[in-house]
N, C-alpha and C positions, 0 to 999 in steps of 0.2 A: 517495588512500584515506583514509577517515575513521579517525581514531585509535581503536583498539579500546577505549581507556579513556575516551573522551569520555563515554559513558554506561555506567558500570561494570557495571550489572546485565546488560545484553546482552553487553558486552565480555567479561565473565568467563566466560560460557558457553563461549566459543571459545578460551580459553587452553589451552595444553598441560597445565597443572596440573589444570584442571578436567576435561579430557577423560580424563586418567588416573584422576581421582577417580571419574568415572562408570563407567569400565571396571572399576575395583575394586569398585564397587557391584554390577556385573553378575556378576563372579566370585564375590563373597561370596553373592549371592542364589542363584546356581546351586549352590553348595556346600550351602546351607541346604535347597534343594529336593531335592538328592540325599540329604541326611540324612533328610529327611522321608519319602522313599521307601525308606529303609533301604539305600541304596547306599554310603554312607560313614558312619562313626561320628558320632553326634550331638555327642559331645564334641569331635571334630575340627572340625566346623562352628562350634561355639561358640568354640574357640581361634582359628580363622581370623577370625571376626567381631571378636574382641578384639585380635588382634595384627596383622592385615593392614594394611599401609600402604606407603608408598614415599617415596623422595626423588628429586625430579626431576633434580637434579644427578647423582646416582648412576645413574639410568636412562640418562642421556645418556652417561655414561662407559662403561657396559656396551654401549650401542648402537654405540659406535665399533668395538667388536670384532665384535659379532653382525651389524651392519648390518640389524637387524630390531627395530623399536620394541616390538612386543608381547612378543617373547622377552626383550628387555632389561627391560621392565616386570615380567614374571613372575619373572625371575631376582632382581630387587631385592625384590619382595614376599616371595619365598621366604626371603630373608636375614632378614626380620623374623619370619616365621611359624615357620620351622624344620621339624621332621619332618612336621607335618600339611600342609605345602605340597604334598606329593605328590598331594593330592586336588584342588588348585586347577587349573582348566582341564581337568579330566578329561572326555575324549571331545569336547572342543571344538576348533574351529579359530579362527584369529585373527579372521576376519571375523565369527564368531558374537558375539564380545565387542565388536569395534569397531563393527559395524553396529548392534548393539543399543544401544550407548552413543550412537551418532550419532542413533538414533531418539529417545532421551530428550532429547538436546541440541536437536534440531529442535523437539520438542514444547515445551520450555522457551522457545525463541526465539519460537515462534508465540504462546505465551501472552502474552508481552510485547507483540508486535505487536497482538494482539487488544485489550489494554488501552489501547494508544496510540490505536487507531482509535476506541474507545469515548469516550475523553476528547476527541478532536478533534470527534466528532459532537456531543457535549454543548455545546461552545463554538459550533459552527455553528448548532445549534438555538437557542441563546440569542440569537445575532446575527440569525438569521432572524426571530425574533419581534420583536426590536428595530427592524428595518427592514422589517417586514411591509408597510407601506403607503408606504414611501419610493420615489417614482417615479424611474425612470431609463430611459434609452433601451436597447432591445434592439438588438443588432447582428447582422447576418448578412453573411458575406463581409467583415467589418470595416466595413460600411456601416450607417448608421442604418436600422432597420427599423420597429418600433413600440414604444410605451411598455410597460414592465413594472415590477417593483419589485426593489430590491436584496435584499429578504427572500427573494424567489423564487430568486434565484441561490444564496444560502446554503442554502436548503432543498433545492435540487437537489443540491448538493454533499453535504449530509447524507444524502440518499437514495442517491447513488452510493457513498458510503463504507459504507452499509448492505450493499450488494451486495459490496463488497470484504471486509467483515467476514465475511459468509457464506462467501465463497470461501476466505478464510484458515482459517476454522473447519473447512471440509471438508478442506482440505489438511493441516491439523493432524492430523486423524483418519487420513489416508492415510500420514503419515510416522511416526505414534506406534506403530510396530511393532518387534518384535525377532525374532531367530531364533537358535536354538541347535540346529541340525540337522546340523552336521558339514560335511565337506569338499565335498559336492555336494548337500546338502539331503535326504539319505536317512535321517538318524538312525542311521548305521551303528555309531556307538560311543556313543550316548546315548539315553536313554529320552525319547520325545516328551513325557512328562509333566513332565520337568525343564524343558523350554521353557515349558510352560503355567504351572507354578508360579513360575518365575523372572520371566516377564513380568508375572504378576499382582502379584508383590511390588514390581516396579518401576513399576507404573502404566501399562503399555502392553499392547498386544495382540500375540500371536504371529502371524507371517505364516502363512497357511494352507499355503503352499508357497513354497520359496525354493531357490536354488542354493547356491553357497558364499556368496553375498551376497544382500542384499535388493535387489529389482529397482529400477532407478533411474528408472522412470517415476513412482514416488512422489515422489522428490526433485525431479524436473522439474516435477511438478504444483505443489509448494510454491514453487519458484523462479519459475514462471510466474505464480502468483497474487501473489507479491511484486512482480513486474514490472508487473502490472496495477494494483496499489495505488500503486506509484511513478508510474505513468503518470497515474493519477487526480490525484495530488498535483501533478504537472507541469502538468496542465490547469488546476487551480485557481491555481497559482502564475503561470502565464502570463496569466491574467485579471487578477490583481493587478498584474503588470508592465505590462499595457496600461492599467489604471486610472491607474497612476502616471505615464504618459507626460505630458509638459508640455502637449501639445495636448488632453489629456483631463482629467487630474488630478481624478478623481472619488473616489479613495481612494489611500492610500499606506501603506507599512510605517511602523511607529512609528519616529520619529527622536529619539533620546535627547539629552539636554543634553550638549554636549561632543562629540557624534559628528561625524565628518568624512566627507564624501561623495566628495571628490576631493583629491588632493595638489596639483592645479593650479588648480581652479576652486572657490572657497569657496561658491558658490551651490548646488552639487550635492546632491541628495537622491535616492539611487539605490536601486532595489529589489534590493539585493544578495543577500538571503537567498532571495528567490524565484528569482533567477537561479541560485543555488547548487543549489536543489532541482531546477530544470529540468536542470541539468547532471548531477547525481547520478542522476536517473531514467534517463538514457541508459546509465549503467554497469549499473544493475540489469537493464535490458532486455538488454544484451549478455551478462550473466551467465546470464540465462534461456536464451539461445540455447546457451551452453556446456553447461547442464544437459540440454538436449535431445540434444546430441551424446553425452552420457554414458550415454544409455539403451542404446546398442548396445555390448555386450561380447562377447568371444570365448567361445563355448560356455558353460560354467557360471561362468566368471569370468576376467577379467584385471584389471589395476590401472590401466588407462588413465584411469579415472574418478577415481581417488583424488587425484592431484595437483591436478586441477581443483577438486574439492570443498573441498580445503583452503584454496582462495582464495575461491571464489564463495559458499559458504555463510556463512562469517563476514562477508565484505564486504557481501553483499546484506542480510542480517538487520540488521547494524549500521547500514547506510546507510538502510534503510527506517525503522528505529527513530528514527534521527537526524532524518530528513526529517519524520516524523510529529510529533515533538516540536517541531521548529522551526516547522512550519506551524501547529500549535496556538497557539503564541505569537504568530505573525503575525496570525491571525484574532482572537485575544483582544484584541490591542492595536491592531488596524487603525484607522487614521485615516480617517474617512468624511466626504465633503463633499457633503451633499444639495443645497446651493445650486448647486454646480457641475453636478450631475446635471440639475437643472431648466434651467440655462442651456444645457447641451449638447442637451437635448431640443428647444430652440428654434432650434438652430443652422441648421437647414435651412429655416427659415421655414414650417414646417407641412407639409413633404413627407411626414412620418411619418404623416399622416392620410389619405394617398391611397387606401388600401384602403377605409376607411370611407366616403369620398366616393363611390368607385365603386359600392360595394354599396348605398349609399343611393339612387343613381340607378337601379340595377338593380331595387331594390324598387318603383320607380315604373313598372315594366314595360318598361324599356329593355333591349335586348340587351346582354349583358355585354361583347361585343366593342366595341360603340359606346361604352359608358360608360368602358371602359378607355382607348380612344383619346382621348376628350375630356379625361379627367383627366391622362393622360400628357403630352399636348401642353402643358398648363399647367405640369406638373412639369418638363419639359425646358427651358422658358423660364426657370424658376427656376435649374436646374442650370447652364445654359449662358450665360444672359444676365443673371442676377441679378434678374429681375423678381419682384414680390411674388406669391407663389403664391396666397394667399387672395384677393387682389384680382383675380387672373386668373380664378379660379373664379367670383367674384361678377359678373364682366363677360362671362362666356362664355355666349352666347345659347343654345347647345345645353343647357348645364347648368341655367341659370336657368329654362329652360322647364319643368323638373321639380322643382327645389329652390328653396324660398324662402330668403331671407337667414337667417331663424331656423334653418332646417334646415341650412344651410351652417355657421352658427356652432356648432351642436351637434356637427357632425362634427370640430371642432377642439378638443374637450374631452378631455384625456388621461385624465380620471377614468373615462370610459366603458370604456376598455381594461382597467381594473383592477377591474371590477365582479365578477369571479369569483374574486378572491384568496381570499376567505374559504372558498369551496368547496374550493380546492386545499389550503389549510392544514388544513381539517377532515379531509382524507384522512390526515393525520399525527396526528390527535388534538389539533390545536391550535386 
């Protein structure tokens, strides 16, 4: 589990101290709303605003007796407020306060994730422009396919994170809700206007309808969107891990002076941070599954979800925050080797130009099936016997019947495959 204090801004959101601070904000806002509606004295609401506080150590002492965290919290707050504490929590149930506070906490965590994604997209865009025309081999099934550019890869990641950003923003709206509607959501002992005013003060929206709790499909949406974002990061990290393989070595994580890659082998430079991101993404996906299980509760509420949320919400938001920051640093400092990319493009002896050769023959009026067969037989001789692919093409009577040497030479130019790069980049305003 990532240390909750690795990144204090996100970590503090999920501390017990902060949770009670937010719950206190909810209680105070509710009192002020009731005062505005004339349900409690305005002076009482002012006194509550001035005096209400708590001591976490004292709350825990009381909870040992009550075995109920919200009652222990309210008891401790009352010790500070005095007589006017009788107006605190008026007409509310514990989940009114706890779920509303949770909505605020999830909103805060989503805002951090949103900023993280924006920063990573900025770095990816910069590096996409830097390597816009840097040729590299595209791979399908792990096998060389056709030439592309490194800039396209970074631009693709930038675009995918744009969708992640949109999803997280939508999920933020879904979870940024509160409810102060009582034991089963009927406002039996509280005016619905109190809920509206309280949520407005707190910067969230009231749920149109709830039970004793806010329904957990909202939380599951947020958790699932976090899992998708983590999976995007794992996909990108896996690509970097492959680039760093000895037999590819087209790019690698920054390796600082004095850094060690292995306790046994001094030569090692390992993609350890990308591997860490790949592993942590699995945890976030697992937590998303747990959030889906939390949707089903008995009738108007049980607490089977509560223990799960205490783990998965802090751990997933902190983990995604951590991974986004780490991967931003990876891309920012990524060591790129364009010469190795060119060398790898030539590794198959020109097999990557097979489609252009085939289509050039087809353009001469030959059936695609025949053109495919002629090019493939030469390609297989290269794969299996190591013969020179281009020489085989130049000496194939079926092919030279339709293509001149100059036309064959033109098919082996990687620049032809990159001729639409500007068009793609222009779609992004670049």
